N, C-alpha and C positions, 0 to 999 in steps of 0.2 A: 237871767244868765249874764255872765260877763261878756263883754264884746268878743273876747277870744273864744267863747263857747258858742258863738252864733255862726250860722252859715253852713252847717253840715247838711248834706243832701241825703234824703231818704233812699236807702238801697232798694226799696220796693217801688215807690211811685216817682222818684227822682226830684221831688219838690224839696224846698228848704224845710228843715226842722227848725223853726224860728225860735221857739221858746222851750224852756226846760219842761214845762207842763205838757208838751207834745212829744217828749223824747222817750222812746222805748229803752234806749241805752241807759239813760240816767235813771229811769224807773228800775231797771234791773240792777243798777249800781246801788241805789238806796236800799234795795231788797237784799243785797249781799250776793247777788248772782254773778256780778262782774267785779273783778279786782281793779283797784285804782290804776295800776300800771297798764291796764288793758284798754282804758277809756279812749286813748288816742289811736288805737289799732283796730278796734272792732267797728263794724258797719253800724251806721245810725239808721233808725227807722222812726216813723211816727208811731205812737202807741196804737192808733187806729189801723195802721198797716200791719200790725201784729195781732190779729183778732183772737187767736187762741189764748193770748195773755190778756188782752183788753176786755174780753168777756167777763173777767173776774172783778172788774172795777164796778163797784156799786156805790155811786155818789150822784147827788143831784146835779153837780157841775159837769158830769160826764154822761152823754147820751149812751144808753145801753147798746151793746153790740151782740148780735145774734149769730152764732157760729153753727153751721150745719156739718153733719158728718160725724165720724168717730171721736173727734176731739171736742165736740160740743159739750158744754157742761151738763146738758140734759142727759147725756149718755154716761156721765161719770158718777162715781160713788158720791152720794149726798154729803157725807162727812168730809170728804176731800174738797168738794165744791165749797162748802161753808168755810173751811180753813183757808182755801185759796182766796175766796172773796174777802175775807178779813185781812189776810196778808197783803194782797195786791192793792186793795183799797187803802190800807195804811200807807203803802208806798206812794200811791197817787196823791194822797193828802199831803205827804211829805214834800212832793214836788211843788204843790200849791204853796206850801209854807216857804220853801226855798226861793220861789219866784218873787216873794215879797220881802226878802231879806238879803243880807250880805254875810255869807258864810264861806269858809274855805272848803274846797272840794273834798278834802279828807273828812270833813265833818258832815257831809251830806247823808251818809247811811243812817237808817233808823237806829234809835238807841238799841244796844244789844248786838248790833251787827258790827263786826270788826272790819274796817276798810282793808282791802288787800287779802282778805280771807273769805272768799265767797261762801255764803250761807253758813259760816262758822257757827253762828248762834243757833242754827236749827239742826246741827248734827249732834249725835249723841256723844261723840268724843271731842267735839270742838269747843 
């Protein structure tokens, strides 16, 4: 992350979200769930402080998170779980890629996701 992108406090635990690879806000941005012009207005969280999203990351670099209750992936439709694991893991891998390079923030979203148009690539009319 650029120096100006450091130092955001997690709205859940209150600790610094020091790296882009820890950022739930930037994960949601690369997935197309957050518009570019909202990045400076939305609360930041660690990915691990958002367990209902984090449970869908399936990567060696990310220790699995087990969620209990109705939003646990064990209680969700298996096809939905598979799709979410693929989508969210791709987003997480994108964060890892971004951490090792210099890209402009509008270029962060995954290919096929239009910045400023949340989830446009996944909507039938988008």
